[in-house]
C-alpha positions, 0 to 999 in steps of 0.5 A, a space after each residue: 285301141 281294139 287290141 287293148 280292149 280284146 286283151 282286157 276282155 280276154 284277161 277278164 274272161 280268164 279271170 271269171 273262169 279261173 274264179 269259177 273253177 277255184 270256187 267249185 274246186 273249194 266247195 267240193 269236199 271230195 275234191 279238196 280231200 283228194 288234192 290234200 291227200 294226193 301226196 300223203 302217205 296212203 295215196 302215195 302207198 296205193 300209187 306205188 303199188 299200182 306202178 309195181 303192177 304196171 311195171 310187172 305188166 310191162 316186163 311181161 308185155 309183148 313188143 306191141 304192148 297189151 293193147 288199148 285199155 288192156 291194163 285193167 283186164 291184164 292188171 287184175 291178174 297181177 294185182 292179186 299176187 303183187 298188191 293184194 291189200 290195195 283198195 283202189 284198182 285203177 289205171 297206172 296214174 302215169 300217162 308215160 307208163 300207160 303207154 308203155 303198157 298198152 302200146 309198147 315202146 312204140 306208143 311210149 316213143 310217140 308220146 314222149 315225142 309229142 311232149 318234146 314237140 310241145 315243149 320245143 314249141 313253147 320254148 320258141 314261143 317264149 322269145 316272141 313279142 306278143 305271143 303271150 297266148 302261146 306262152 300261156 298254152 306252153 305253161 298250161 301244157 307243162 303243168 298238164 304234162 307234169 300232172 300226167 306223171 301222176 295221173 292219167 291226164 290224157 285218159 280223163 276227158 276233163 283234162 284231155 280236152 284242154 291238153 288238146 286244145 292247148 297243144 293245138 293253140 301252140 302248134 297253130 302259133 308255131 306254124 304261123 311263126 315258121 311261116 313268118 320267119 320263112 323267106 318270101 322269095 321277094 328278097 335279092 339272092 
């Protein structure tokens, strides 16, 4: 009975929070415009131009990358040559590309490894009974990871905080599942 009550409270809280986020999104005209133009022609052309600058920086980068946050300083030199008509000079709009430009192949490999490890943990959690929080965290991480291919999700606090909180929840669940699966030493050899 206690578990059912707690589960109902969690679902109720999630529904209230989801409704608040959805309501705030629908009431903010600027955000609605941005969401509807995300995959429109002007938004895509700007993104492609930014990616072109990022790829040029990547080709010219030292082995260890340009350094954290240096895309903007180095990118300004390339924007004038490769994308002079672009009206938005912003981040790479791709976390993997940002990692490659700023941290070189080492940071790119580390971030891709993190995504892979979280994906594997989510995949393992899908089979367990009663692991709905881990499955929900895994699904949310998939959404955030896919979003990070078109936006600098890990650089934005409003997306980075939920990403790391969900990653921690999933890692905690995975560690506890491994502990439960490990032999206790009480069984005969």
